[in-house]
Each structure stands twice: as structure tokens, then as C-alpha cells.
C-alpha positions as CSV (number, residue, x, y, z in Angstrom):
1,X,-17.7,30.7,3.6
2,X,-14.5,29.1,4.8
3,X,-14.2,31.4,7.8
4,X,-17.7,30.5,8.9
5,X,-16.9,26.8,8.4
6,X,-13.7,27.1,10.6
7,X,-15.7,28.9,13.3
8,X,-18.3,26.1,13.2
9,X,-15.6,23.4,13.7
10,X,-14.0,25.4,16.5
11,X,-17.4,25.6,18.3
12,X,-17.9,21.9,17.7
13,X,-14.6,21.1,19.4
14,X,-16.1,22.1,22.8
15,X,-19.2,20.0,22.4
16,X,-18.3,16.8,20.5
17,X,-18.7,14.4,23.4
18,X,-21.1,11.5,23.2
19,X,-22.7,9.0,25.4
20,X,-20.7,6.7,27.6
21,X,-20.7,3.6,25.4
22,X,-18.1,1.5,23.7
23,X,-16.5,3.1,20.7
24,X,-15.5,6.7,20.1
25,X,-17.1,8.8,22.8
26,X,-15.4,12.1,22.1
27,X,-14.1,13.8,19.0
28,X,-11.9,16.8,19.8
29,X,-11.1,19.2,17.0
30,X,-7.6,20.6,17.3
31,X,-7.3,22.6,14.1
32,X,-8.9,23.0,10.7
33,X,-7.4,24.5,7.6
34,X,-8.0,24.6,3.8
35,X,-6.4,21.7,2.0
36,X,-7.1,22.7,-1.7
37,X,-9.7,22.8,-4.4
38,X,-10.3,19.8,-6.7
39,X,-12.7,18.6,-9.3
40,X,-15.2,17.7,-6.5
41,X,-14.8,21.1,-4.8
42,X,-12.9,22.5,-1.8
43,X,-11.3,20.3,0.8
44,X,-10.4,20.8,4.4
45,X,-7.7,19.2,6.6
46,X,-8.7,18.6,10.2
47,X,-6.4,17.5,13.0
48,X,-8.4,15.8,15.8
49,X,-8.1,13.5,18.8
50,X,-10.5,10.6,19.2
51,X,-11.2,9.2,22.6
52,X,-12.6,5.7,22.7
53,X,-13.7,3.2,25.3
54,X,-13.6,-0.5,25.2
55,X,-15.3,-3.4,27.0
56,X,-12.5,-4.9,29.1
57,X,-13.7,-8.4,28.1
58,X,-12.7,-7.7,24.4
59,X,-10.0,-10.3,23.6
60,X,-7.0,-7.9,23.6
61,X,-4.1,-9.0,25.8
62,X,-3.8,-6.9,28.9
63,X,-7.1,-5.1,28.4
64,X,-8.8,-6.9,31.3
65,X,-6.0,-5.7,33.7
66,X,-6.1,-2.0,32.6
67,X,-7.7,0.8,34.7
68,X,-11.4,1.4,34.0
69,X,-13.5,4.6,33.9
70,X,-16.6,5.3,35.9
71,X,-18.7,3.2,33.5
72,X,-16.4,0.2,33.8
73,X,-14.7,0.6,30.4
74,X,-11.1,1.0,29.4
75,X,-10.2,4.3,27.7
76,X,-7.7,5.2,24.9
77,X,-7.0,8.2,22.8
78,X,-5.5,8.6,19.3
79,X,-4.7,11.4,16.8
80,X,-6.6,11.5,13.5
81,X,-6.0,13.6,10.4
82,X,-9.1,14.0,8.3
83,X,-9.0,15.3,4.7
84,X,-12.6,15.7,3.5
85,X,-14.9,17.8,1.2
86,X,-15.9,21.0,2.8
87,X,-19.4,20.5,1.5
88,X,-19.5,16.8,2.6
89,X,-20.5,16.0,-1.0
90,X,-17.8,13.6,-2.0
91,X,-18.1,10.3,-3.6
92,X,-19.5,8.6,-0.4
93,X,-16.3,6.6,0.2
94,X,-14.1,6.9,3.3
95,X,-10.5,5.8,2.8
96,X,-8.8,5.0,6.1
97,X,-5.0,5.4,5.8
98,X,-3.3,3.1,8.3
99,X,0.0,4.9,8.7
100,X,3.4,3.1,8.5
101,X,5.5,3.9,11.6
102,X,3.4,7.0,12.2
103,X,3.7,8.2,8.5
104,X,0.6,8.6,6.3
105,X,0.7,6.5,3.2
106,X,-2.4,7.2,1.1
107,X,-1.0,10.2,-0.9
108,X,2.3,8.5,-1.6
109,X,0.5,5.4,-2.9
110,X,-2.3,7.0,-5.0
111,X,-1.4,10.6,-5.7
112,X,2.3,10.3,-6.7
113,X,3.4,11.8,-10.0
114,X,5.7,9.8,-12.2
115,X,9.0,11.4,-11.8
116,X,8.9,12.8,-8.2
117,X,6.7,10.6,-6.0
118,X,5.0,11.9,-2.9
119,X,7.1,10.6,0.0
120,X,5.6,8.2,2.6
121,X,4.7,10.5,5.5
122,X,3.7,13.4,3.3
123,X,0.1,14.6,2.7
124,X,1.1,16.7,-0.3
125,X,-1.6,16.8,-3.0
126,X,0.5,15.4,-5.8
127,X,-1.8,14.5,-8.6
128,X,-4.8,14.9,-6.4
129,X,-6.4,11.6,-7.6
130,X,-8.1,10.8,-4.2
131,X,-9.6,14.3,-3.9
132,X,-10.5,14.7,-7.5
133,X,-12.5,11.5,-7.2
134,X,-14.2,12.6,-4.0
135,X,-12.7,10.4,-1.3
136,X,-12.7,11.4,2.3
137,X,-9.3,10.3,3.9
138,X,-8.8,9.5,7.6
139,X,-5.2,8.9,8.9
140,X,-5.7,7.0,12.1
141,X,-2.7,6.5,14.3
142,X,-2.5,3.1,16.1
143,X,1.1,2.5,17.0
144,X,2.8,2.8,20.4
145,X,5.2,5.7,20.3
146,X,3.5,7.4,17.4
147,X,0.8,9.4,19.2
148,X,-1.8,7.1,20.7
149,X,-2.4,6.9,24.4
150,X,-3.0,3.2,25.0
151,X,-4.2,1.4,28.2
152,X,-1.5,0.2,30.5
153,X,-1.3,-2.3,33.4
154,X,1.3,-3.6,35.8
155,X,2.7,-7.1,35.8
156,X,3.0,-8.9,39.2
157,X,6.6,-7.8,39.4
158,X,5.7,-4.2,38.9
159,X,6.7,-3.8,35.2
160,X,4.4,-1.5,33.2
161,X,3.1,-2.9,30.0
162,X,0.8,-1.4,27.3
163,X,-2.1,-3.2,25.6
164,X,-0.9,-2.5,22.1
165,X,-3.6,-4.6,20.5
166,X,-5.9,-1.6,21.2
167,X,-4.4,-0.2,18.0
168,X,-6.6,-2.6,16.0
169,X,-9.7,-1.4,18.0
170,X,-8.7,2.3,17.4
171,X,-8.7,1.8,13.6
172,X,-12.0,0.0,13.8
173,X,-13.7,2.4,16.2
174,X,-12.7,5.6,14.3
175,X,-13.8,4.0,11.1
176,X,-17.3,3.0,12.4
177,X,-17.7,6.5,14.1
178,X,-17.0,8.3,10.8
179,X,-19.1,5.9,8.9
180,X,-22.1,5.6,11.1
181,X,-21.8,8.4,13.7
182,X,-24.4,11.2,13.6
183,X,-24.0,15.0,13.5
184,X,-23.0,17.3,15.0
185,X,-20.0,15.4,16.4
186,X,-19.1,13.5,13.2
187,X,-17.5,15.9,10.7
188,X,-18.5,13.7,7.7
189,X,-21.9,12.6,9.0
190,X,-24.3,11.7,6.2
191,X,-21.5,11.7,3.6
192,X,-20.2,8.2,3.9
193,X,-21.8,5.0,2.6
194,X,-18.8,2.7,2.2
195,X,-15.3,2.5,3.8
196,X,-12.0,1.1,2.6
197,X,-8.6,0.6,4.4
198,X,-5.2,0.8,2.9
199,X,-2.1,-0.6,4.5
200,X,1.4,-0.5,3.1
201,X,4.3,-2.8,4.2
202,X,4.1,-2.8,8.0
203,X,0.5,-1.7,8.0
204,X,-0.4,-4.1,5.2
205,X,0.6,-6.7,7.7
206,X,-1.4,-4.8,10.3
207,X,-4.6,-5.1,8.1
208,X,-4.0,-8.8,7.3
209,X,-3.8,-9.4,11.1
210,X,-6.8,-7.1,11.7
211,X,-8.9,-9.3,9.4
212,X,-7.6,-12.6,10.9
213,X,-8.6,-11.6,14.4
214,X,-12.1,-10.4,13.5
215,X,-11.7,-6.7,14.1
216,X,-13.7,-5.8,11.0
217,X,-17.0,-6.1,12.9
218,X,-18.2,-4.7,16.1
219,X,-21.6,-5.5,17.4
220,X,-22.8,-6.2,13.9
221,X,-21.4,-3.0,12.4
222,X,-18.9,-3.6,9.6
223,X,-15.8,-1.3,9.4
224,X,-14.5,-1.9,5.9
225,X,-16.2,-3.1,2.8
226,X,-12.9,-3.3,1.0
227,X,-9.2,-3.5,1.9
228,X,-6.1,-2.7,-0.2
229,X,-3.1,-4.7,1.0
230,X,0.0,-3.2,-0.5
231,X,3.4,-5.0,-0.1
232,X,2.7,-7.2,2.9
233,X,4.8,-10.0,1.6
234,X,3.8,-13.1,3.6
235,X,3.8,-11.3,6.9
236,X,1.4,-10.6,9.8
237,X,2.1,-8.3,12.8
238,X,2.6,-9.3,16.4
239,X,0.5,-6.4,17.8
240,X,-1.5,-8.6,20.1
241,X,1.5,-8.8,22.4
242,X,1.6,-6.3,25.3
243,X,4.8,-4.2,25.2
244,X,6.8,-2.0,27.6
245,X,7.1,1.0,25.3
246,X,8.2,3.5,24.4
247,X,8.4,1.9,21.0
248,X,6.0,-0.8,19.6
249,X,6.2,-4.5,19.6
250,X,5.3,-4.2,15.9
251,X,8.5,-2.4,14.9
252,X,11.0,-5.2,14.0
253,X,10.8,-7.3,10.8
254,X,13.0,-10.2,9.8
255,X,15.6,-9.6,7.1
256,X,18.9,-10.9,5.9
257,X,20.6,-10.0,9.2
258,X,17.9,-11.7,11.4
259,X,16.2,-14.4,9.3
260,X,14.9,-16.3,12.3
261,X,13.0,-13.4,13.9
262,X,9.5,-14.6,15.0
263,X,6.2,-12.9,14.9
264,X,6.0,-11.8,11.3
265,X,6.3,-14.8,9.0
266,X,3.8,-16.9,10.8
267,X,0.5,-18.7,10.0
268,X,-1.9,-18.1,8.5
269,X,0.0,-17.4,5.3
270,X,-2.4,-18.0,2.4
271,X,-5.3,-15.7,1.7
272,X,-7.6,-18.7,1.9
273,X,-6.4,-19.4,5.4
274,X,-6.8,-15.7,6.3
275,X,-10.4,-15.7,5.1
276,X,-11.2,-18.9,6.9
277,X,-10.0,-17.5,10.2
278,X,-11.9,-14.3,9.6
279,X,-15.0,-16.2,8.8
280,X,-14.9,-17.9,12.2
281,X,-15.2,-14.5,13.8
282,X,-17.2,-12.3,11.4
283,X,-20.3,-12.7,9.3
284,X,-19.3,-10.2,6.7
285,X,-16.3,-10.7,4.5
286,X,-14.8,-7.7,2.7
287,X,-13.4,-7.5,-0.8
288,X,-9.6,-7.6,-0.7
289,X,-7.1,-6.5,-3.4
290,X,-3.4,-7.5,-2.7
291,X,-0.5,-5.9,-4.4
292,X,3.0,-7.4,-4.3
293,X,6.2,-6.0,-5.8
294,X,9.1,-8.0,-7.2
295,X,11.1,-7.2,-4.2
296,X,8.4,-8.6,-1.9
297,X,9.2,-12.0,-3.2
298,X,13.0,-11.7,-2.9
299,X,13.0,-9.9,0.4
300,X,9.6,-10.6,2.0
301,X,9.0,-14.3,1.3
302,X,5.8,-13.3,-0.5
303,X,5.5,-16.8,-2.1
304,X,4.5,-18.2,1.2
305,X,1.2,-16.3,0.8
306,X,0.6,-18.5,-2.3
307,X,1.9,-21.9,-1.1
308,X,1.7,-21.7,2.7
309,X,4.4,-23.3,4.9
310,X,4.4,-26.7,3.2
311,X,5.9,-27.4,-0.2
312,X,5.3,-25.5,-3.4
313,X,1.8,-26.3,-4.4
314,X,-0.2,-23.0,-4.8
315,X,-3.4,-22.6,-2.7
316,X,-6.6,-21.5,-4.2
317,X,-7.2,-17.7,-4.0
318,X,-10.7,-17.0,-2.4
319,X,-13.5,-15.5,-4.5
320,X,-13.3,-12.2,-2.6
321,X,-9.5,-11.7,-3.1
322,X,-7.5,-10.6,-6.1
323,X,-3.7,-10.6,-6.1
324,X,-1.6,-8.5,-8.5
325,X,2.2,-9.0,-8.7
326,X,3.9,-5.9,-10.2
327,X,6.9,-7.0,-12.2
328,X,10.2,-5.2,-11.6
329,X,8.8,-3.0,-8.8
330,X,10.9,-2.3,-5.7
331,X,9.3,-2.3,-2.3
332,X,9.7,1.4,-2.0
333,X,8.6,4.0,-4.6
334,X,11.4,6.6,-4.8
335,X,13.8,8.0,-7.4
336,X,16.4,9.5,-5.1
337,X,19.8,7.8,-4.7
338,X,20.6,6.7,-1.2
339,X,24.3,7.1,-0.7
340,X,24.4,4.2,1.7
341,X,23.3,1.8,-1.1
342,X,25.5,0.1,-3.6
343,X,23.5,1.1,-6.6
344,X,21.0,3.7,-7.7
345,X,17.4,3.5,-6.6
346,X,14.9,1.5,-8.7
347,X,13.2,3.8,-11.2
348,X,9.9,1.9,-11.9
349,X,6.8,4.0,-11.2
350,X,4.3,1.5,-9.8
351,X,1.8,4.0,-8.4
352,X,-0.3,3.7,-11.6
353,X,-1.0,0.1,-10.8
354,X,-2.2,1.1,-7.3
355,X,-4.5,3.7,-8.7
356,X,-6.1,1.2,-11.0
357,X,-6.5,-1.2,-8.1
358,X,-8.3,1.3,-6.0
359,X,-10.7,2.1,-8.8
360,X,-11.4,-1.6,-9.4
361,X,-11.9,-2.2,-5.6
362,X,-14.4,0.7,-5.5
363,X,-16.3,-0.7,-8.5
364,X,-16.2,-4.2,-7.0
365,X,-17.7,-3.1,-3.7
366,X,-20.4,-1.1,-5.6
367,X,-21.3,-4.1,-7.8
368,X,-20.3,-2.2,-10.9
369,X,-17.8,-4.8,-12.1
370,X,-15.7,-7.6,-10.8
371,X,-12.0,-7.0,-11.0
372,X,-9.7,-8.7,-13.5
373,X,-8.5,-12.1,-12.4
374,X,-5.3,-12.2,-10.3
375,X,-2.0,-11.7,-12.2
376,X,0.7,-13.7,-10.6
377,X,4.4,-14.2,-11.2
378,X,5.8,-17.4,-12.6
379,X,7.9,-18.7,-9.8
380,X,11.0,-20.8,-9.3
381,X,13.3,-21.9,-6.5
382,X,16.7,-20.2,-6.5
383,X,18.7,-21.8,-3.8
384,X,22.0,-20.3,-3.0
385,X,21.1,-16.9,-4.5
386,X,22.2,-14.3,-1.9
387,X,19.5,-11.9,-2.9
388,X,16.8,-14.3,-1.9
389,X,15.7,-14.1,1.7
390,X,15.6,-17.8,2.4
391,X,13.2,-19.9,4.4
392,X,13.6,-19.7,8.2
393,X,14.7,-22.8,10.0
394,X,11.4,-22.8,12.1
395,X,9.4,-23.4,8.9
396,X,11.2,-26.6,8.0
397,X,8.7,-27.6,5.2
398,X,8.4,-24.2,3.5
399,X,10.0,-23.3,0.2
400,X,10.6,-19.7,-0.7
401,X,10.0,-19.1,-4.4
402,X,10.9,-16.1,-6.5
403,X,9.9,-14.7,-9.9
404,X,11.5,-16.2,-13.0
405,X,13.9,-13.8,-14.8
406,X,14.1,-13.6,-18.6
407,X,17.4,-13.1,-20.5
408,X,16.9,-9.3,-20.3
409,X,16.9,-9.5,-16.5
410,X,13.2,-8.7,-16.1
411,X,10.4,-10.9,-14.9
412,X,7.9,-11.1,-17.8
413,X,4.9,-12.3,-15.8
414,X,2.4,-10.8,-13.4
415,X,1.4,-7.2,-14.2
416,X,3.9,-5.9,-16.7
417,X,3.8,-2.1,-16.7
418,X,5.1,-0.6,-20.0
419,X,8.5,-0.1,-18.4
420,X,8.8,-3.9,-18.2
421,X,6.8,-4.9,-21.3
422,X,8.8,-2.5,-23.4
423,X,12.1,-2.4,-21.4
424,X,15.2,-0.2,-21.8
425,X,16.7,-1.6,-18.5
426,X,16.5,-4.4,-16.0
427,X,14.4,-3.7,-13.0
428,X,14.0,-5.2,-9.6
429,X,17.3,-6.7,-8.5
430,X,18.0,-6.3,-4.8
431,X,20.2,-3.4,-3.8
432,X,23.0,-3.8,-1.4
433,X,24.1,-4.0,1.2
434,X,21.5,-6.6,1.9
435,X,21.9,-6.0,5.7
436,X,20.5,-2.5,5.3
437,X,16.7,-2.4,5.1
438,X,16.4,0.8,3.2
439,X,18.8,-0.5,0.5
440,X,17.4,-4.0,0.0
441,X,13.9,-2.5,-0.4
442,X,15.1,0.2,-2.8
443,X,15.4,-2.0,-5.9
444,X,17.8,-1.2,-8.8
445,X,17.8,0.2,-12.3
446,X,20.4,-1.3,-14.8
447,X,20.1,0.3,-18.2
448,X,20.7,-1.6,-21.4
449,X,23.6,-0.5,-23.6
450,X,22.5,1.9,-26.4
451,X,24.2,-0.1,-29.1
452,X,25.6,-3.6,-29.3
453,X,29.1,-2.1,-29.9
454,X,28.9,-0.2,-26.6
455,X,27.8,-3.3,-24.5
456,X,30.1,-4.1,-21.6
457,X,32.0,-7.3,-21.5
458,X,29.9,-10.0,-19.8
459,X,26.6,-8.2,-20.3
460,X,24.4,-10.6,-22.3
461,X,21.3,-8.4,-22.3
462,X,20.1,-7.0,-25.6
463,X,21.1,-3.4,-26.5
464,X,18.6,-0.8,-27.5
465,X,19.5,-0.8,-31.1
466,X,18.8,-4.6,-31.2
467,X,15.5,-4.3,-29.4
468,X,14.3,-1.2,-31.2
469,X,16.0,-1.0,-34.6
470,X,13.4,1.6,-35.6
471,X,14.7,3.9,-32.8
472,X,12.4,6.1,-30.7
473,X,9.4,5.7,-33.1
474,X,9.4,1.9,-32.7
475,X,9.9,2.3,-28.9
476,X,7.0,4.8,-28.5
477,X,4.7,2.6,-30.7
478,X,5.3,-0.4,-28.5
479,X,4.8,1.6,-25.3
480,X,1.5,2.9,-26.8
481,X,0.4,-0.6,-27.6
482,X,1.4,-2.0,-24.2
483,X,-0.4,0.8,-22.4
484,X,-3.5,0.4,-24.4
485,X,-3.6,-3.3,-23.6
486,X,-3.3,-2.6,-19.9
487,X,-6.1,0.0,-20.1
488,X,-8.3,-2.5,-21.8
489,X,-7.6,-5.0,-19.1
490,X,-8.4,-2.4,-16.4
491,X,-4.9,-2.7,-15.0
492,X,-4.0,0.9,-15.9
493,X,-6.1,4.1,-16.0
494,X,-6.3,6.0,-19.3
495,X,-4.9,9.1,-17.8
496,X,-1.8,7.2,-16.6
497,X,-1.4,5.7,-20.0
498,X,-1.1,9.2,-21.5
499,X,1.5,10.2,-18.9
500,X,3.5,7.0,-19.6
501,X,3.4,7.7,-23.4
502,X,4.4,11.3,-22.8
503,X,7.4,10.1,-20.8
504,X,8.3,7.6,-23.5
505,X,8.3,10.2,-26.3
506,X,10.9,12.2,-24.3
507,X,13.0,9.3,-23.2
508,X,16.7,10.5,-23.2
509,X,17.9,6.9,-24.0
510,X,16.9,7.5,-27.6
511,X,18.1,10.3,-29.9
512,X,15.2,11.9,-31.7
513,X,14.9,11.2,-35.4
514,X,16.9,13.8,-37.4
515,X,14.7,16.2,-39.4
516,X,15.0,16.1,-43.2
517,X,17.1,18.9,-44.6
518,X,15.1,21.8,-46.0
519,X,14.5,21.3,-49.7
520,X,15.6,17.7,-49.7
521,X,13.8,15.4,-52.0
522,X,13.3,11.8,-51.0
523,X,14.6,9.2,-53.5
524,X,12.1,8.0,-56.0
525,X,10.2,4.8,-55.2
526,X,11.1,1.9,-57.4
527,X,8.1,0.3,-59.0
528,X,8.4,-3.2,-60.4
């Protein structure tokens, strides 16, 4: 069966050219191989190249100056990786993975196991959540220097520039082709009835900007019904600037070494302002779920997405947006020590929160249930704190706020996963040196002392024997209760609650209760 399927795709590669109209006009299959077998059946992985054409009047800088084909349109090409059910009988949802600096993100975000996360850039199966639930996944490259062939033009002085904003159109066009395109050219034709986009960090900012500038509709066709924005902070992306290559104008971000860099922390900041701008250009407004980590507030000025650039008064979150702040979470989800950093990597597994958010987004779009209300950090100003990436001078009325910390070093607000609700360590402090991007995004993990007697001088945090005098049994009981509460609130999936409980029961921070000696008799109970 598989051999026949591969031959069919190979034959398709020679004939998947479509009419000369705007959008994807050719889908060229480069390779197809088995991906794995899941609860929903066998999956294939296809590598393809999509060729699209654009109306030169589309408002993308430089497009009107680029060379045109015989039909008067401007052409581009981009690589696409498609992971999809061999039978085309998935759950009907297309998840478009908007890669971060050329690296796929979907499997790292949603399929990561607790102790060894799937790396950003990898398409390893991991837990297989996406495939077990029947999603089709499309990784659509968009960034200059990462595979796409973008239109170019020459300035009056002869310098060659690239219309990098075509990256927005490429994500839109590939999505609408896979969603609405007919067979035989479309490999998932007839199997898609809704589409979602996920962006992480750089590409979360990409998707925010994508919405602001109205790329979610094209001639009445909607690309995305829902969007998952993961760790955008308060940023957008300056992709609507033409660049000289070979890298992208979207590469740089402000940080402690360059706090005044323009193009990222710019209006519109709040989600109300984003939806207002989108509504000026599009008739249909998607459902949006926003995820922020603790480090996005300290290092990404995420509070500006709540207050805007003037003062500290929070703006109203629109009806179609939910925001979930994940307490203690670093910007990156890894467990491996980076020798360049001053401390070990943060150890909080925040992928369970993202899995629950994807499920609630899908249910929301399908009118099965509205998501829980937004869960936000309690914020405070912390002027003079070197960890906090302060307000830029060009936003003179803005105030960067950060999560309040409790006496144990954790922020007990927002979404508290069991690691925070039932802590054995402090999570989320920035890692050093702050001038190194990979370190300041890595977070930290600072364990509590096991006993009060072992606590280091100057450490005012509680010891484990003070927090959990009943030892591992008390700890596991509290983890079970915290996990159950999150499941009831739909902020955690039941299967993740079981994994978290399993991990707690084996936690090496606690010595197991000693077994009673064979033949020992417990002391008699005194009855009054």
C-alpha cells in the first residue's frame, strides 16, 4: 500500500501545476517517506516546493518593482514540509508551523516529553500528540536565507533588495492552497476543514504582525481560524522592510546589549490594538491564544502587551483572545546545561500548558467550548533590577512591569503548573550573562535545601522538610491535588497530569519512606 502511495506522489510531482492565477500555482513533490503509525493511522512526510504568484499591487514593499511573469504577476518559491495522514482521514485540522529561523517548532512545543524535550528544529515524533489527534502539519518556510526564493528589485543606485514581506504571503498562500485546493495537486484535498497557525518567539511576532497587516484573508478566503502565539513578548517583526540579503531583516531582536534597537517593540502593543488594526483590513477575526513565559516579562517586555506604551493601566483583552502566563517558565524549553551560561538551565516543563492550549483552541473554533478566562501574572515595577530588560528611551511613557515574586522565589500567579504550585525549587530567574541571548532565555533552577539545617547562609527560602514535613507522601498528595485542579480548569490534560504525578513519586529530592521491618508490630493505639 505504501509503495503504491509513494509512486502516486512521484507521478503527481510531474503534473501538479495549476492555472496562472494569484496564489500557489505549482506544488512540486521532492520526496515522500513514511513518518510513523499513530492512533489515527499511518503518516507520511512529504518534502515539496510551492511556487506562488502575487498581484504586484499587493501592499508589500518592493513588490511593484520586482520582475513579472508572462501573466503580469510576481513569482516566489518556498520549501514546505508536510506531515499528514496517509489515508487523508485525520481530524480535519491543518496546523501550519511557522518555523523559527528556519527551524520547525510544532513538535518541540506540542510533542515534547517531560525529561528530554524535542529540540526546536526537530520533527522527531516525541509523544506524538499531534499525530495521535489527527492533525496535518505543514512547515512553511518564509525567511530570507532559510530556503525561500523571494522577489528582488534594484534600487536606483543599483543595489539589489528583496521583498521580504512576501514571506507573509507565502504562509497565507500555502495555507489557503492546502485548505481549499482541489485534487490531484493538493496532497490533503478534501481532508481539511479548519486551519491553525503556531508561531514561537520570532515567529510568534511574525504571526502578530501577519494579523495586524491583514494577511489572514485573501479575496474573501480565510487562512487561519485560530492562531497560537507562543512567547512573543510585546514584539512584532519588521518583515515589511526590503532587505539586501543574504540574511533577513527579521533576524535581530533587542536585548540587554542593544535595548534601543527599533522594529520589534513597536505599536501596536496590546491585543485590543492588534485586533482593531486587523479589523480595518479583514472581515473575519480568528480565535487567538497567547502564551507568555516568566522570562518573556523579564527579557521581552511582555507587560507592554497588557498596558501599551503609556503608563501601567491594563487594557481590555478582546473577546476573541485569551492570554495565559506560565509561572516560572523560561523562554526556551530545554534541560541541557549550556557551558556558556552562569547557571544550569531552567527545568520547568511547560509543554503540558501548550498542549492544553491547543486543545482548547480547537474546541473554541469548533464551538465545543469557550476557553477558560485569561490567567495573568500579578505585576510590579522593579526599577534598578539588572535582570529586567528596561523600557527603551524611545518609549518615554512606557513602564515595563514584571511578575511579583513570593518569599520562595516563585511567582504564584498566572498558570501555576504543579512544579510551581508545589515547589521544590525557585524557577524563572534570568540566567547570565545577560548579554548572551541563549543564556538569558534559558531560565534557572535553584533547589530548596532539603532540611533547615542544611540551608545555606543568606538563603531565606523554606527547606523541603519545612514545606513537606510528611515527606514524599505529603509532596505527592499535593502534586496530585494541584494537577487535578488544573485538569478541572482545562489548563492541563489528564494524560499530562499522570506523567507529572509519576515524576513526583520518583522525585530524587525526597528519600522514600522506609519500609517497616518484617514482623514489627506497631505500637498500640491509646484510647481515652
